[in-house]
Structures are given as structure tokens and as C-alpha cells.
TORBA-21036 format. One record per residue: chain; residue in three letters; x, y, z of N, C-alpha, C in turn; residue number from 1. Coordinates in nm, 2 decimals, always signed. Atoms other than C-alpha are relative to their C-alpha. Last residue first. Layout:
N
<site chain="A" res="ALA" n_east="X" n_north="Y" n_up="Z" ca_east="X" ca_north="Y" ca_up="Z" c_east="X" c_north="Y" c_up="Z" n="NUM"/>
...
This chain:
92
<site chain="A" res="GLN" n_east="+0.11" n_north="+0.05" n_up="+0.07" ca_east="-1.89" ca_north="-0.09" ca_up="-0.70" c_east="-0.12" c_north="+0.08" c_up="+0.02" n="92"/>
<site chain="A" res="LYS" n_east="+0.12" n_north="-0.07" n_up="-0.06" ca_east="-1.57" ca_north="+0.08" ca_up="-0.62" c_east="-0.12" c_north="-0.04" c_up="-0.08" n="91"/>
<site chain="A" res="SER" n_east="+0.10" n_north="-0.07" n_up="+0.09" ca_east="-1.30" ca_north="-0.17" ca_up="-0.71" c_east="-0.10" c_north="+0.07" c_up="+0.08" n="90"/>
<site chain="A" res="GLY" n_east="+0.13" n_north="+0.00" n_up="-0.06" ca_east="-0.98" ca_north="-0.29" ca_up="-0.53" c_east="-0.09" c_north="+0.08" c_up="-0.09" n="89"/>
<site chain="A" res="THR" n_east="+0.10" n_north="-0.07" n_up="+0.07" ca_east="-0.63" ca_north="-0.38" ca_up="-0.65" c_east="-0.14" c_north="-0.01" c_up="+0.08" n="88"/>
<site chain="A" res="LEU" n_east="+0.14" n_north="+0.03" n_up="-0.03" ca_east="-0.32" ca_north="-0.49" ca_up="-0.48" c_east="-0.09" c_north="+0.09" c_up="-0.08" n="87"/>
<site chain="A" res="LEU" n_east="+0.09" n_north="-0.09" n_up="+0.07" ca_east="+0.04" ca_north="-0.50" ca_up="-0.60" c_east="-0.14" c_north="-0.05" c_up="+0.03" n="86"/>
<site chain="A" res="PHE" n_east="+0.13" n_north="+0.06" n_up="+0.03" ca_east="+0.32" ca_north="-0.65" ca_up="-0.39" c_east="-0.09" c_north="+0.11" c_up="-0.06" n="85"/>
<site chain="A" res="PHE" n_east="+0.11" n_north="-0.09" n_up="+0.02" ca_east="+0.69" ca_north="-0.58" ca_up="-0.38" c_east="-0.13" c_north="-0.07" c_up="-0.01" n="84"/>
<site chain="A" res="GLY" n_east="+0.02" n_north="-0.09" n_up="-0.11" ca_east="+0.98" ca_north="-0.77" ca_up="-0.24" c_east="-0.10" c_north="+0.11" c_up="-0.01" n="83"/>
<site chain="A" res="SER" n_east="-0.12" n_north="-0.08" n_up="-0.03" ca_east="+1.08" ca_north="-0.93" ca_up="-0.56" c_east="-0.01" c_north="+0.10" c_up="+0.11" n="82"/>
<site chain="A" res="ALA" n_east="-0.13" n_north="+0.04" n_up="+0.05" ca_east="+0.74" ca_north="-1.04" ca_up="-0.66" c_east="+0.11" c_north="+0.09" c_up="+0.05" n="81"/>
<site chain="A" res="LYS" n_east="-0.09" n_north="-0.01" n_up="-0.12" ca_east="+0.37" ca_north="-1.03" ca_up="-0.56" c_east="+0.13" c_north="-0.06" c_up="-0.05" n="80"/>
<site chain="A" res="ARG" n_east="-0.14" n_north="+0.05" n_up="+0.03" ca_east="+0.11" ca_north="-0.95" ca_up="-0.83" c_east="+0.08" c_north="+0.01" c_up="+0.13" n="79"/>
<site chain="A" res="ALA" n_east="-0.02" n_north="+0.01" n_up="+0.15" ca_east="-0.26" ca_north="-0.87" ca_up="-0.86" c_east="+0.14" c_north="-0.06" c_up="-0.03" n="78"/>
<site chain="A" res="ILE" n_east="-0.14" n_north="-0.02" n_up="+0.02" ca_east="-0.34" ca_north="-0.93" ca_up="-0.49" c_east="+0.02" c_north="-0.03" c_up="-0.15" n="77"/>
<site chain="A" res="SER" n_east="-0.08" n_north="+0.11" n_up="+0.03" ca_east="-0.71" ca_north="-0.89" ca_up="-0.46" c_east="+0.14" c_north="+0.04" c_up="-0.02" n="76"/>
<site chain="A" res="VAL" n_east="-0.13" n_north="-0.03" n_up="-0.04" ca_east="-0.99" ca_north="-0.67" ca_up="-0.33" c_east="+0.09" c_north="-0.12" c_up="-0.03" n="75"/>
<site chain="A" res="LYS" n_east="-0.09" n_north="+0.07" n_up="+0.10" ca_east="-1.31" ca_north="-0.73" ca_up="-0.53" c_east="+0.15" c_north="+0.03" c_up="+0.03" n="74"/>
<site chain="A" res="GLN" n_east="+0.03" n_north="+0.14" n_up="+0.02" ca_east="-1.48" ca_north="-0.46" ca_up="-0.32" c_east="+0.09" c_north="-0.07" c_up="-0.10" n="73"/>
<site chain="A" res="PHE" n_east="-0.03" n_north="+0.07" n_up="+0.12" ca_east="-1.37" ca_north="-0.13" ca_up="-0.18" c_east="-0.04" c_north="-0.14" c_up="+0.00" n="72"/>
<site chain="A" res="GLY" n_east="+0.12" n_north="+0.03" n_up="+0.08" ca_east="-1.56" ca_north="+0.03" ca_up="+0.10" c_east="+0.03" c_north="-0.07" c_up="-0.13" n="71"/>
<site chain="A" res="ALA" n_east="+0.04" n_north="-0.12" n_up="+0.07" ca_east="-1.29" ca_north="+0.21" ca_up="+0.30" c_east="-0.12" c_north="-0.02" c_up="-0.09" n="70"/>
<site chain="A" res="GLU" n_east="+0.05" n_north="-0.10" n_up="-0.09" ca_east="-1.27" ca_north="-0.07" ca_up="+0.55" c_east="-0.05" c_north="+0.13" c_up="-0.07" n="69"/>
<site chain="A" res="ARG" n_east="+0.13" n_north="+0.04" n_up="-0.04" ca_east="-1.22" ca_north="-0.32" ca_up="+0.27" c_east="-0.07" c_north="+0.10" c_up="+0.09" n="68"/>
<site chain="A" res="TYR" n_east="+0.09" n_north="+0.00" n_up="+0.12" ca_east="-0.93" ca_north="-0.14" ca_up="+0.11" c_east="-0.14" c_north="-0.03" c_up="+0.05" n="67"/>
<site chain="A" res="PHE" n_east="+0.02" n_north="-0.15" n_up="+0.03" ca_east="-0.76" ca_north="-0.07" ca_up="+0.45" c_east="-0.10" c_north="+0.01" c_up="-0.12" n="66"/>
<site chain="A" res="ALA" n_east="+0.10" n_north="-0.05" n_up="-0.10" ca_east="-0.81" ca_north="-0.44" ca_up="+0.54" c_east="-0.03" c_north="+0.14" c_up="-0.03" n="65"/>
<site chain="A" res="SER" n_east="+0.13" n_north="+0.05" n_up="+0.04" ca_east="-0.64" ca_north="-0.55" ca_up="+0.21" c_east="-0.11" c_north="+0.05" c_up="+0.10" n="64"/>
<site chain="A" res="VAL" n_east="+0.05" n_north="-0.08" n_up="+0.12" ca_east="-0.35" ca_north="-0.33" ca_up="+0.30" c_east="-0.13" c_north="-0.04" c_up="-0.04" n="63"/>
<site chain="A" res="GLU" n_east="+0.03" n_north="-0.14" n_up="-0.05" ca_east="-0.31" ca_north="-0.48" ca_up="+0.65" c_east="-0.06" c_north="+0.08" c_up="-0.12" n="62"/>
<site chain="A" res="ASP" n_east="+0.13" n_north="+0.00" n_up="-0.08" ca_east="-0.34" ca_north="-0.84" ca_up="+0.51" c_east="-0.04" c_north="+0.14" c_up="+0.05" n="61"/>
<site chain="A" res="THR" n_east="+0.11" n_north="+0.01" n_up="+0.09" ca_east="-0.07" ca_north="-0.77" ca_up="+0.24" c_east="-0.14" c_north="+0.00" c_up="+0.08" n="60"/>
<site chain="A" res="VAL" n_east="+0.01" n_north="+0.13" n_up="+0.05" ca_east="+0.19" ca_north="-0.65" ca_up="+0.49" c_east="-0.13" c_north="-0.01" c_up="-0.07" n="59"/>
<site chain="A" res="LEU" n_east="+0.13" n_north="+0.07" n_up="-0.03" ca_east="+0.29" ca_north="-0.29" ca_up="+0.54" c_east="+0.00" c_north="-0.15" c_up="-0.05" n="58"/>
<site chain="A" res="TYR" n_east="+0.01" n_north="+0.11" n_up="+0.09" ca_east="+0.62" ca_north="-0.10" ca_up="+0.57" c_east="-0.12" c_north="-0.09" c_up="+0.04" n="57"/>
<site chain="A" res="ARG" n_east="+0.07" n_north="+0.10" n_up="-0.07" ca_east="+0.57" ca_north="+0.22" ca_up="+0.77" c_east="-0.03" c_north="-0.11" c_up="-0.11" n="56"/>
<site chain="A" res="ALA" n_east="+0.11" n_north="+0.05" n_up="+0.07" ca_east="+0.84" ca_north="+0.44" ca_up="+0.63" c_east="-0.07" c_north="-0.11" c_up="+0.09" n="55"/>
<site chain="A" res="TYR" n_east="+0.12" n_north="-0.06" n_up="-0.07" ca_east="+1.07" ca_north="+0.63" ca_up="+0.86" c_east="-0.13" c_north="-0.06" c_up="-0.06" n="54"/>
<site chain="A" res="ARG" n_east="+0.01" n_north="+0.06" n_up="-0.14" ca_east="+1.37" ca_north="+0.42" ca_up="+0.76" c_east="-0.12" c_north="+0.04" c_up="+0.08" n="53"/>
<site chain="A" res="LEU" n_east="+0.08" n_north="+0.13" n_up="+0.00" ca_east="+1.28" ca_north="+0.51" ca_up="+0.40" c_east="+0.00" c_north="-0.07" c_up="+0.14" n="52"/>
<site chain="A" res="PHE" n_east="+0.15" n_north="-0.02" n_up="-0.01" ca_east="+1.39" ca_north="+0.87" ca_up="+0.45" c_east="-0.08" c_north="-0.12" c_up="+0.01" n="51"/>
<site chain="A" res="GLN" n_east="+0.02" n_north="-0.13" n_up="-0.06" ca_east="+1.77" ca_north="+0.86" ca_up="+0.52" c_east="-0.15" c_north="+0.03" c_up="+0.02" n="50"/>
<site chain="A" res="GLY" n_east="+0.04" n_north="+0.01" n_up="-0.14" ca_east="+1.77" ca_north="+0.49" ca_up="+0.46" c_east="-0.03" c_north="+0.13" c_up="+0.06" n="49"/>
<site chain="A" res="LYS" n_east="+0.15" n_north="+0.03" n_up="+0.00" ca_east="+1.77" ca_north="+0.55" ca_up="+0.08" c_east="-0.05" c_north="+0.00" c_up="+0.15" n="48"/>
<site chain="A" res="VAL" n_east="+0.08" n_north="-0.11" n_up="+0.07" ca_east="+2.11" ca_north="+0.73" ca_up="+0.11" c_east="-0.15" c_north="-0.03" c_up="+0.01" n="47"/>
<site chain="A" res="VAL" n_east="-0.01" n_north="-0.13" n_up="-0.06" ca_east="+2.27" ca_north="+0.50" ca_up="+0.37" c_east="-0.09" c_north="+0.11" c_up="-0.06" n="46"/>
<site chain="A" res="GLU" n_east="-0.08" n_north="-0.09" n_up="+0.09" ca_east="+2.14" ca_north="+0.17" ca_up="+0.25" c_east="+0.00" c_north="+0.14" c_up="+0.06" n="45"/>
<site chain="A" res="ASN" n_east="-0.14" n_north="+0.01" n_up="-0.02" ca_east="+2.03" ca_north="-0.06" ca_up="+0.53" c_east="+0.09" c_north="+0.09" c_up="-0.09" n="44"/>
<site chain="A" res="LYS" n_east="-0.03" n_north="-0.04" n_up="-0.14" ca_east="+1.66" ca_north="+0.03" ca_up="+0.55" c_east="+0.15" c_north="+0.00" c_up="+0.03" n="43"/>
<site chain="A" res="CYS" n_east="+0.02" n_north="-0.14" n_up="-0.01" ca_east="+1.63" ca_north="+0.02" ca_up="+0.17" c_east="+0.03" c_north="+0.05" c_up="+0.14" n="42"/>
<site chain="A" res="GLN" n_east="-0.11" n_north="-0.07" n_up="+0.07" ca_east="+1.79" ca_north="-0.33" ca_up="+0.15" c_east="-0.02" c_north="+0.15" c_up="+0.02" n="41"/>
<site chain="A" res="ARG" n_east="-0.13" n_north="+0.01" n_up="-0.07" ca_east="+1.57" ca_north="-0.47" ca_up="+0.42" c_east="+0.11" c_north="+0.08" c_up="-0.07" n="40"/>
<site chain="A" res="ALA" n_east="+0.01" n_north="-0.07" n_up="-0.12" ca_east="+1.26" ca_north="-0.33" ca_up="+0.25" c_east="+0.13" c_north="-0.01" c_up="+0.08" n="39"/>
<site chain="A" res="VAL" n_east="-0.01" n_north="-0.14" n_up="+0.04" ca_east="+1.36" ca_north="-0.46" ca_up="-0.09" c_east="+0.00" c_north="+0.09" c_up="+0.13" n="38"/>
<site chain="A" res="SER" n_east="-0.14" n_north="-0.03" n_up="+0.02" ca_east="+1.43" ca_north="-0.81" ca_up="+0.05" c_east="+0.02" c_north="+0.15" c_up="-0.03" n="37"/>
<site chain="A" res="GLY" n_east="-0.06" n_north="+0.04" n_up="+0.13" ca_east="+1.08" ca_north="-0.84" ca_up="+0.19" c_east="+0.15" c_north="+0.05" c_up="-0.01" n="36"/>
<site chain="A" res="ASP" n_east="-0.12" n_north="+0.07" n_up="-0.03" ca_east="+0.98" ca_north="-0.82" ca_up="+0.55" c_east="+0.07" c_north="-0.05" c_up="-0.12" n="35"/>
<site chain="A" res="HIS" n_east="-0.05" n_north="-0.02" n_up="-0.13" ca_east="+0.72" ca_north="-0.55" ca_up="+0.51" c_east="+0.13" c_north="-0.07" c_up="+0.03" n="34"/>
<site chain="A" res="GLU" n_east="+0.05" n_north="+0.10" n_up="-0.10" ca_east="+0.66" ca_north="-0.58" ca_up="+0.14" c_east="+0.08" c_north="+0.02" c_up="+0.13" n="33"/>
<site chain="A" res="ILE" n_east="-0.12" n_north="+0.08" n_up="-0.03" ca_east="+0.73" ca_north="-0.26" ca_up="-0.06" c_east="-0.05" c_north="-0.09" c_up="+0.12" n="32"/>
<site chain="A" res="PHE" n_east="-0.07" n_north="-0.02" n_up="-0.13" ca_east="+0.39" ca_north="-0.16" ca_up="-0.18" c_east="+0.12" c_north="-0.07" c_up="+0.01" n="31"/>
<site chain="A" res="SER" n_east="-0.11" n_north="+0.09" n_up="-0.02" ca_east="+0.20" ca_north="-0.12" ca_up="-0.51" c_east="+0.07" c_north="+0.04" c_up="+0.13" n="30"/>
<site chain="A" res="ILE" n_east="-0.11" n_north="-0.05" n_up="-0.09" ca_east="-0.14" ca_north="+0.03" ca_up="-0.52" c_east="+0.10" c_north="-0.11" c_up="+0.01" n="29"/>
<site chain="A" res="ILE" n_east="-0.11" n_north="+0.09" n_up="+0.02" ca_east="-0.42" ca_north="+0.00" ca_up="-0.78" c_east="+0.12" c_north="+0.06" c_up="+0.08" n="28"/>
<site chain="A" res="LEU" n_east="-0.12" n_north="-0.06" n_up="-0.06" ca_east="-0.75" ca_north="+0.17" ca_up="-0.70" c_east="+0.10" c_north="-0.11" c_up="+0.00" n="27"/>
<site chain="A" res="GLN" n_east="-0.09" n_north="+0.08" n_up="-0.08" ca_east="-1.02" ca_north="+0.08" ca_up="-0.94" c_east="+0.11" c_north="+0.08" c_up="+0.06" n="26"/>
<site chain="A" res="GLY" n_east="-0.15" n_north="-0.03" n_up="+0.01" ca_east="-1.32" ca_north="+0.27" ca_up="-1.08" c_east="+0.08" c_north="-0.10" c_up="+0.09" n="25"/>
<site chain="A" res="GLY" n_east="-0.06" n_north="+0.09" n_up="+0.09" ca_east="-1.67" ca_north="+0.12" ca_up="-1.13" c_east="+0.15" c_north="+0.02" c_up="-0.01" n="24"/>
<site chain="A" res="PHE" n_east="+0.06" n_north="+0.13" n_up="+0.00" ca_east="-1.83" ca_north="+0.43" ca_up="-0.97" c_east="+0.06" c_north="-0.10" c_up="-0.10" n="23"/>
<site chain="A" res="GLY" n_east="+0.13" n_north="+0.01" n_up="+0.06" ca_east="-1.59" ca_north="+0.72" ca_up="-0.97" c_east="-0.05" c_north="-0.15" c_up="+0.01" n="22"/>
<site chain="A" res="LEU" n_east="+0.00" n_north="+0.09" n_up="+0.11" ca_east="-1.30" ca_north="+0.75" ca_up="-0.72" c_east="-0.14" c_north="-0.02" c_up="-0.06" n="21"/>
<site chain="A" res="VAL" n_east="-0.03" n_north="-0.07" n_up="+0.13" ca_east="-1.30" ca_north="+1.06" ca_up="-0.51" c_east="-0.01" c_north="-0.09" c_up="-0.12" n="20"/>
<site chain="A" res="LEU" n_east="+0.09" n_north="-0.11" n_up="+0.02" ca_east="-1.46" ca_north="+0.90" ca_up="-0.20" c_east="+0.01" c_north="+0.07" c_up="-0.13" n="19"/>
<site chain="A" res="PHE" n_east="+0.13" n_north="+0.06" n_up="+0.03" ca_east="-1.27" ca_north="+0.57" ca_up="-0.23" c_east="-0.10" c_north="+0.11" c_up="-0.03" n="18"/>
<site chain="A" res="ALA" n_east="-0.01" n_north="+0.05" n_up="+0.14" ca_east="-0.94" ca_north="+0.76" ca_up="-0.25" c_east="-0.13" c_north="-0.06" c_up="-0.04" n="17"/>
<site chain="A" res="GLU" n_east="+0.00" n_north="-0.11" n_up="+0.09" ca_east="-1.03" ca_north="+0.95" ca_up="+0.07" c_east="+0.00" c_north="-0.04" c_up="-0.15" n="16"/>
<site chain="A" res="THR" n_east="+0.14" n_north="-0.05" n_up="+0.00" ca_east="-1.11" ca_north="+0.63" ca_up="+0.25" c_east="-0.02" c_north="+0.12" c_up="-0.09" n="15"/>
<site chain="A" res="PHE" n_east="+0.08" n_north="+0.09" n_up="+0.07" ca_east="-0.78" ca_north="+0.47" ca_up="+0.14" c_east="-0.15" c_north="+0.05" c_up="-0.01" n="14"/>
<site chain="A" res="VAL" n_east="-0.04" n_north="-0.01" n_up="+0.14" ca_east="-0.58" ca_north="+0.77" ca_up="+0.26" c_east="-0.09" c_north="-0.08" c_up="-0.09" n="13"/>
<site chain="A" res="PHE" n_east="+0.06" n_north="-0.13" n_up="+0.05" ca_east="-0.77" ca_north="+0.78" ca_up="+0.59" c_east="+0.03" c_north="+0.02" c_up="-0.15" n="12"/>
<site chain="A" res="SER" n_east="+0.14" n_north="+0.03" n_up="+0.01" ca_east="-0.68" ca_north="+0.41" ca_up="+0.66" c_east="-0.07" c_north="+0.13" c_up="-0.06" n="11"/>
<site chain="A" res="PRO" n_east="+0.03" n_north="+0.06" n_up="+0.13" ca_east="-0.32" ca_north="+0.49" ca_up="+0.60" c_east="-0.14" c_north="-0.02" c_up="-0.03" n="10"/>
<site chain="A" res="ASP" n_east="+0.13" n_north="+0.07" n_up="+0.00" ca_east="-0.32" ca_north="+0.71" ca_up="+0.91" c_east="-0.03" c_north="-0.05" c_up="-0.14" n="9"/>
<site chain="A" res="GLY" n_east="+0.02" n_north="+0.04" n_up="-0.13" ca_east="+0.03" ca_north="+0.84" ca_up="+1.00" c_east="-0.14" c_north="-0.07" c_up="+0.01" n="8"/>
<site chain="A" res="SER" n_east="+0.12" n_north="-0.06" n_up="-0.06" ca_east="+0.10" ca_north="+0.85" ca_up="+0.63" c_east="-0.01" c_north="-0.06" c_up="+0.15" n="7"/>
<site chain="A" res="PHE" n_east="-0.04" n_north="-0.10" n_up="-0.10" ca_east="+0.46" ca_north="+0.77" ca_up="+0.53" c_east="-0.12" c_north="+0.06" c_up="+0.07" n="6"/>
<site chain="A" res="ILE" n_east="-0.10" n_north="+0.06" n_up="-0.09" ca_east="+0.38" ca_north="+0.44" ca_up="+0.36" c_east="+0.05" c_north="+0.10" c_up="+0.10" n="5"/>
<site chain="A" res="VAL" n_east="+0.07" n_north="+0.10" n_up="-0.09" ca_east="+0.06" ca_north="+0.59" ca_up="+0.21" c_east="+0.10" c_north="-0.06" c_up="+0.10" n="4"/>
<site chain="A" res="THR" n_east="+0.09" n_north="-0.07" n_up="-0.10" ca_east="+0.23" ca_north="+0.90" ca_up="+0.07" c_east="-0.06" c_north="-0.10" c_up="+0.10" n="3"/>
<site chain="A" res="MET" n_east="-0.07" n_north="-0.06" n_up="-0.11" ca_east="+0.51" ca_north="+0.70" ca_up="-0.08" c_east="-0.09" c_north="+0.07" c_up="+0.10" n="2"/>
<site chain="A" res="MET" n_east="-0.05" n_north="+0.11" n_up="-0.09" ca_east="+0.28" ca_north="+0.48" ca_up="-0.29" c_east="+0.07" c_north="+0.07" c_up="+0.12" n="1"/>
């Protein structure tokens, strides 16, 4: 998770994951929601804010697009709660 939110090119991370994932495999990723309570809290806390203020917090539509652009299918939100969301995608 941390690699993707600090990546200058999240699209590349998803493409690489797709390439190394076996046929029928799934990529499951959890993110801190862009405008969620957890993101706001992390940005405002002194200790967490030291590195999390540089994170690129994403929204569900952005992450879904990264999945699809990389070639994943059956992209869906598995869970969304408390400032986090969990997305899955399959390599068919």
C-alpha cells in the first residue's frame, strides 16, 4: 500500500503487478481514502504527518482506472469503511 501512495507513477505499479501475477490471480489493495477521516487525521498528526503528508491519497475511481488500464478485469470495491477502501481485480 505505501509503495503505491508514494509512487510518482501508480499506473506503473499496477502494470508491473499485472505482469507478474499468474493467470486467474487477484490483486487486492487497500487505500486510505482521499478525503476520508483517516487521511485528514494522518495529515494533521505531527509524527504520521512527517511522511504521510507526501502521500498521494487516491479516490476509488482513480484506483479502478489504474486496475483497468493495467489489464485487470472484474474490478470491484470489496469494502469501504472508516476512511479506507479495499479494491480487487483479477487477471483473466
